[in-house]
C-alpha positions as CSV (number, residue, x, y, z in Angstrom):
1,M,0.0,0.0,0.0
2,T,1.4,3.4,-0.9
3,I,1.0,6.3,1.5
4,N,-0.6,9.4,0.2
5,E,1.8,12.1,1.3
6,D,-1.0,14.7,1.0
7,R,-3.1,13.0,3.5
8,V,-2.9,13.3,7.3
9,Q,-2.0,9.9,8.8
10,P,-3.3,9.1,12.3
11,N,0.1,7.9,13.6
12,E,1.4,11.0,15.3
13,T,3.7,11.0,18.3
14,T,3.7,13.8,20.8
15,V,6.9,14.4,22.9
16,P,6.8,16.9,25.7
17,L,9.4,19.7,25.6
18,L,10.1,20.8,29.2
19,H,12.0,23.9,30.5
20,C,15.5,23.0,31.8
21,A,17.0,25.4,34.3
22,A,19.4,22.8,35.7
23,P,20.8,20.6,32.8
24,E,23.5,18.8,34.7
25,E,21.2,18.0,37.7
26,T,18.5,17.0,35.3
27,L,20.7,14.5,33.5
28,A,22.1,13.1,36.8
29,F,18.6,12.6,38.2
30,W,17.0,10.8,35.3
31,R,20.1,8.7,34.8
32,A,19.8,7.7,38.4
33,L,16.2,6.6,37.7
34,G,17.3,4.4,34.8
35,F,16.7,6.8,31.8
36,E,19.0,6.7,28.8
37,V,20.3,10.0,27.4
38,A,19.5,9.9,23.6
39,F,20.8,13.4,23.0
40,E,22.8,15.9,25.1
41,Q,23.6,19.5,24.1
42,L,24.5,22.2,26.5
43,R,25.8,24.9,24.1
44,P,24.9,27.1,22.3
45,Y,21.6,26.2,24.0
46,V,20.3,23.4,26.1
47,Y,18.6,20.5,24.4
48,L,18.3,17.1,26.1
49,A,16.4,14.0,25.1
50,L,15.9,11.1,27.5
51,T,14.2,7.8,27.0
52,W,12.8,5.1,29.3
53,S,10.5,2.2,28.5
54,G,8.3,3.5,25.7
55,F,8.3,7.3,26.2
56,Q,10.6,10.2,25.9
57,L,11.2,13.5,27.8
58,H,12.8,16.3,25.9
59,Y,14.2,19.5,27.5
60,G,14.9,22.9,26.1
61,P,16.1,26.3,27.3
62,A,14.4,27.8,30.3
63,P,13.3,31.5,30.6
64,K,16.0,33.5,32.4
65,D,13.6,34.4,35.2
66,L,12.4,30.8,35.9
67,D,12.7,29.8,39.5
68,P,12.5,26.0,39.8
69,A,11.6,26.3,43.5
70,K,8.2,27.7,42.5
71,E,7.5,24.6,40.4
72,H,5.8,26.7,37.7
73,S,8.0,25.3,35.0
74,G,5.5,22.9,33.3
75,G,5.1,19.2,33.0
76,C,3.4,16.4,31.2
77,L,1.2,13.3,31.7
78,V,2.3,9.8,31.2
79,M,-0.6,7.4,30.7
80,V,0.1,3.8,31.8
81,D,-1.7,0.6,32.3
82,A,-0.6,-0.2,35.9
83,V,0.7,2.8,37.8
84,A,1.8,0.9,40.9
85,S,4.6,-0.9,39.0
86,Y,6.1,2.4,37.8
87,H,6.2,3.8,41.3
88,A,7.8,0.6,42.5
89,V,10.6,0.7,39.9
90,F,11.4,4.4,40.6
91,T,11.3,3.7,44.3
92,E,13.9,1.0,43.9
93,A,16.0,3.2,41.7
94,M,16.0,6.1,44.1
95,R,17.0,3.9,47.0
96,R,19.8,2.3,45.0
97,S,21.1,5.7,43.8
98,Y,20.4,8.0,46.7
99,G,19.9,5.6,49.6
100,K,16.3,6.8,50.1
101,V,13.2,7.8,48.4
102,L,13.3,11.6,47.6
103,V,10.0,13.0,49.0
104,K,11.0,16.6,49.8
105,G,12.4,19.5,47.8
106,L,13.7,19.1,44.2
107,P,13.8,16.6,42.8
108,R,11.3,14.3,44.5
109,M,8.6,11.7,44.0
110,T,5.1,11.8,45.6
111,R,4.0,9.0,47.8
112,Y,1.9,6.2,46.4
113,R,-0.9,4.7,48.5
114,A,-2.2,1.2,47.6
115,G,-5.1,1.6,45.2
116,S,-4.2,5.1,44.0
117,S,-4.3,5.8,40.3
118,R,-1.5,8.4,40.0
119,F,1.7,9.7,41.3
120,S,4.1,12.4,40.2
121,I,7.9,13.1,39.9
122,V,9.1,16.7,40.1
123,D,12.4,17.1,38.4
124,P,15.3,19.5,39.3
125,S,13.9,22.3,37.1
126,G,10.5,22.2,38.8
127,N,8.6,20.3,36.0
128,T,6.0,17.8,37.2
129,I,5.7,14.5,35.4
130,V,2.4,12.8,36.3
131,F,2.0,9.0,35.9
132,I,-1.7,8.2,35.5
133,Q,-3.5,4.9,35.2
134,R,-5.6,4.8,32.0
135,D,-8.7,3.5,33.7
136,E,-8.6,6.1,36.4
137,P,-12.2,6.8,37.5
138,K,-13.8,9.6,35.5
139,D,-16.3,10.6,38.3
140,V,-13.7,11.7,40.9
141,E,-15.3,14.4,43.2
142,Y,-12.6,17.0,43.3
143,G,-12.7,18.7,46.7
144,G,-14.6,16.0,48.6
145,S,-17.6,13.9,48.0
146,K,-21.0,15.6,48.5
147,E,-22.3,12.3,49.8
148,L,-20.1,12.5,52.9
149,D,-20.2,14.8,55.9
150,G,-18.2,15.5,59.0
151,L,-14.7,14.1,59.3
152,A,-15.4,11.5,56.6
153,R,-15.7,14.4,54.1
154,V,-12.5,16.0,55.4
155,L,-10.7,12.7,54.9
156,D,-12.0,12.4,51.3
157,N,-11.0,16.0,50.6
158,A,-7.5,15.4,52.0
159,R,-7.2,12.3,49.8
160,I,-8.1,14.3,46.7
161,L,-5.6,17.1,47.6
162,R,-2.8,14.5,48.2
163,E,-3.4,12.1,45.3
164,F,-4.9,14.2,42.5
165,K,-3.8,17.8,43.2
166,M,-0.5,16.8,44.7
167,D,-0.9,19.5,47.4
168,D,0.5,18.1,50.6
169,R,0.3,21.4,52.5
170,A,-3.4,21.9,51.6
171,A,-4.1,18.3,52.7
172,Y,-2.3,18.9,56.0
173,R,-4.3,22.0,56.7
174,A,-7.5,20.2,55.8
175,L,-6.8,17.4,58.2
176,D,-5.6,19.7,61.0
177,S,-8.7,21.9,60.7
178,G,-10.9,18.8,60.5
179,M,-9.5,17.3,63.7
180,R,-10.2,20.5,65.5
181,R,-13.7,21.0,64.2
182,R,-15.0,17.5,63.5
183,A,-13.2,15.0,65.6
184,E,-15.4,15.1,68.7
185,D,-18.4,13.4,67.1
186,A,-16.5,11.3,64.6
187,P,-16.2,7.5,64.8
188,V,-12.9,6.3,66.2
189,I,-11.8,4.8,62.8
190,E,-12.1,8.2,61.1
191,Q,-10.2,10.0,63.9
192,A,-7.4,7.4,63.5
193,M,-7.2,7.8,59.8
194,A,-7.0,11.6,60.1
195,L,-4.3,11.3,62.7
196,A,-2.4,8.8,60.5
197,G,-2.6,11.2,57.6
198,L,-1.3,14.1,59.8
199,I,1.6,12.0,61.0
200,E,2.7,11.1,57.4
201,L,2.2,14.7,56.1
202,A,3.9,16.3,59.1
203,T,7.0,14.0,58.4
204,V,7.1,15.0,54.7
205,L,6.5,18.7,55.3
206,D,9.2,19.1,58.0
207,R,6.6,19.5,60.7
208,A,8.0,16.6,62.7
209,D,7.6,18.6,65.9
210,R,3.9,17.8,65.7
211,V,4.3,14.1,65.1
212,P,4.4,13.3,68.9
213,E,1.2,15.2,69.3
214,W,-0.7,13.3,66.6
215,G,1.0,10.0,67.6
216,A,-0.1,10.3,71.2
217,R,-3.7,10.9,70.2
218,L,-3.5,7.9,67.8
219,L,-2.0,5.8,70.6
220,A,-4.9,6.6,72.9
221,L,-7.6,5.4,70.4
222,P,-8.9,1.8,71.0
223,L,-8.6,0.2,67.6
224,T,-9.3,-3.4,66.6
225,P,-6.7,-5.2,64.4
226,E,-9.1,-4.8,61.5
227,Q,-9.5,-1.1,62.1
228,R,-5.7,-0.7,62.4
229,Q,-5.3,-2.4,59.0
230,Q,-7.8,0.1,57.5
231,V,-5.9,3.0,59.0
232,A,-2.6,1.7,57.7
233,Q,-4.1,1.6,54.2
234,Y,-4.9,5.3,54.3
235,V,-1.3,6.3,54.3
236,A,1.5,5.5,51.8
237,D,4.1,4.5,54.5
238,P,2.5,2.6,57.4
239,T,5.9,2.1,59.1
240,L,5.5,5.7,60.3
241,L,2.6,4.6,62.5
242,E,4.4,1.7,64.2
243,P,5.5,3.7,67.3
244,W,1.9,4.8,67.8
245,W,-0.1,1.5,67.9
246,R,-1.7,0.4,71.1
247,P,-0.3,-3.0,72.3
248,D,-3.8,-4.4,72.7
249,A,-4.5,-3.9,68.9
250,T,-1.9,-6.5,67.9
């Protein structure tokens, strides 16, 4: 079959072109995660091309006034079939290269909670690369489900802020406010989930001074083993909760 050169063919490929304010750091970071450098040019202007699995990231010059710390550089979406496996691979690569998972500052990777449908990597130039599962629910209630109320709605709102809007600070504020205003009449399991979320977020946001406060309140709650498992599933790193479990819940 001959291809009609005058006809548009539905076989296009889109490659994101991201601002690069820190070329050397960008190359080192993606190499550490297992990416291959397909093209590297630093002068007379920056152009980098990196590949991994079946997709590419390209970088070009950044505006002179770009501040990576503000994370306004740009970004792209990477649609995948099973997002958990991608997070697992990058987690292993970070631990191998850096001795830990980078969760603060630049670069970093957001936490992944079992059952989530997305996570993001923020590169040294402040770009956000979001990995999204293709069958992600289309009816997500951004900002909290209208079918919930009280602390349950606060928990759902914090989940949206953390997993979809990638805004840990807003999630922390929502849970902190919710515990002050809604905890008194909330079921024990909802209080425990909110406290667990606060412990995890306080650790990530350099608010570790408040962890003992949240931990002591979690320790005081009478939870069954089943409830404790449910609480552990609300956070991405259940090991942070281990010092704050009541002995009678084991």
